[in-house]
N, C-alpha and C positions, 0 to 999 in steps of 0.2 A: 200152199203146197210146198213141201220141203223137198229139196234135191235128195237123191238117194244117199249121197255122202253125208248128209245132215240128218238122216232119219233117226239117229240116236237121240236127237234133241227132244223128240216127242215122248218124254218120260215124266213121271211125277217129280215135282220139285223144280222143273224148269219154269222160268218166269219170262213173260213177254210184256213189253210196254211200247207205246208210241214215242219215238224219239222226237224231242223238242229241244230248242236251245235252253241249256241249263248252265248257270254259273255256280260252280261249286268250289270245294277246297282244291281240287286238282286242276282247276281252270275251266274254260268254256267248252262244253260238249254239245254236239248236235247243232252247231252254228249253221251248217249247210242247209238245215231244214227251214231256216227263216225265209229263204227265197225259193229253194228247190222243193222237190217232192219229199214228203215225210215217209218214214219207213218204220218197220217193227224192229226193235232191238231185243235181244234175248240173252238171258243168263242161264247156262245149262244146269240141270240138276245132276244127281249122281248117276253114273253108268249102271249101277246095280239096282236102281229103282224100277218099278213096274212101268210098262208102256202106258201112255195116256194120249188121248186124241182131242180132248176138250180142255181149254184153259180160260181163266178169267184174267184179263190183262190188268197190270198194275196202273194206277192213276199217275204215279210218279216213279222215276227210276230208283232202284234200291241204293242205299248208301253203302259205301265200302265198309264202314264201321259195323253195319248190321250183319255183314258176312263174317265178322270176327267173333267166334264163340267165346273168346276170352276177354272181350271188351268190357269195360266197367261203365255202368250206366248210373248217372246221378241226376238229381232234379234241382234245377236252379229256380228260385222264386224271385220274380221281378214285379215291380209296380205296374208296368205297362209293357206292351210288346215293343213299341218304339223301333219298328223296322226289323227286328230279329226274324230270321226265316230258316226254314228247314234247309240243311246243307251248309249253314254258316260255320266257319271254323272255330274250334277251341284252340287257343294258342298258348304256348309256354315259351317265353323268351323269343317270341316272334315266329316260332315254328309250330305248324299244325300238328296237334297230337290227338285230335278227335273232331267231331262235328256235332251240330245240333240235329237231333232226330225228329223232334216235333215241338210245336209251340201251341199252347191252348190255355183256356181258363182253368183255374183250380176248381175242385168240386163245389166249393162254397163261394166261388166268384170273387174272393177277396184278393186274389193275386193271379199273375200269369205264371204257369208252370212251363219251364223249358227243360225238356229231356235232352241231356247231352251224353254221348257215348264216347268214351276215351279208349283209344286203341290199346290192346293188351300190353305191348311193350312199354307203354307209358303209364300204366295204371298205378305204379308205385308213386308217381308224382302227386297223386290226389290223397291228401291226408285229412284227418278229422278237423284240423285247424287250418286247412287251406282256405283261400279267399278267391272268389270269382268276381270279375268285374266286366263291364261292357267295353268293347273295343270301339274307339271313336271312328266314325266313318270319315269325317273330314273336319278340320278345325281351321277357321279363318282368323287372321290377325292383320291389322293395318297399322303400320308405323311409318317413320320417315323413309324407310327403305322400300316401301310399297306394300302391296297386298301379298300375303304369304298363305299358302294352303298346305296344311300338314295332313297326310293320309297314311294310316297304318298299313293298309294293303288294299289291293283292288277288291279282294273278296270282302273285306270289312266295309269298304265303301258301298258295295251293292247289297250285301247280305247282312251286314252287321257282324257280330261275332262276340265271343267271350274270351277273356284272358284269365289265366290261372297263375296264382302266386302261392307258394308254400313256404312256411317259416324255415329259417336256417336250422333250428332245432325242431324238426318236424314231429308231429304226434303220430299216433297209430294210423295205419292205412285205412282209408274210407271203404266201406262196404257198398255193394250194389244197392241202390235205392236211397243212399244218403242224400240229405237235402241241405242246400246251401243258399244263402241270400246272394242275389246278383246285384252288386253295387254299381252305381252309375259311373263311377270312375275309381281308379286305384288310389289308395293312400300312399304317401311318399315312401314310407318304410317298406311297403309291400314290394316295391320295385328294387329294393336293396337286399332282399332276402336271397340267400345262396345255399339252398339245401343240397347236401351230397347224397343223392339217391341213385340206386342202380336202375338203368333202363336198358332195353334191348330184348331181342328174341330169346336169348339164353335165359334171361330172368323169367320170361313167361313160362318157360319149360321147367322152372324150379331148379336150375343148375347153377345159378350165379348168386353169390353173396357179396355184400359190400365188405372189402378188407378192412382190418383194424388199422388205425393210424398210429404211426410210430415216428419219433424224432430221429433224424439222421443228419450227418454232416459229410460232405464230400470235399476233399482238399486235393489240389493238384498244382504242379509247377510247370509252366509253359517252357518251351525250349528257348535257349538264349542265355547269354551271360548275365544280362541285366534284368531278366524277367523275375518278377516277384511271385511268390506263392499266392494262390487264390483259394477261396473256399466258399461253399454255399451250404446253407442250413435249410 
């Protein structure tokens, strides 16, 4: 039963699901349902859609990336699942730019297909020669200083995740449906790549372009009798 103030939720396109504890890119959600009562969560549909009184609840909460119509979806091919889960982050320089939407066997069972959705503002980062690799959950090392544990992120520890590296001289932008191999770990040179690519909401709207590079020199003389002229190129 919906309160009168919420009656507009009963429309086509509205989605319901049972809230459960979920660890995702944006953190832990629904933690209170671990001990307390569970409840229905709702994502409203459009106000212009027709009224509806019967819904089929989702088995899992929708990913934010699935609500982005401009998101870029690519397929990563892995030898085994090895802990990768829906909702795990796709990271570029340690920042989440997308999430894994699903994990399943390929149609011929020769590999595991991982569907990853990249948020529209970061779609330009994925190029035909980009490389994807697994993010390590935790690495243990023992030396004279004791036991050391290295963790990329809490999300990577629990959900796994994929990293993205793009060459400095990047190739053409990848199209939706492009397929990439998911390496077990990054090669050394991948982590040194520094592509200059535009990102942001303005790019998604087609209003931003990467400016041309030009050589320039700035010279100035600080105040004071004994100050020397300085310059930067």
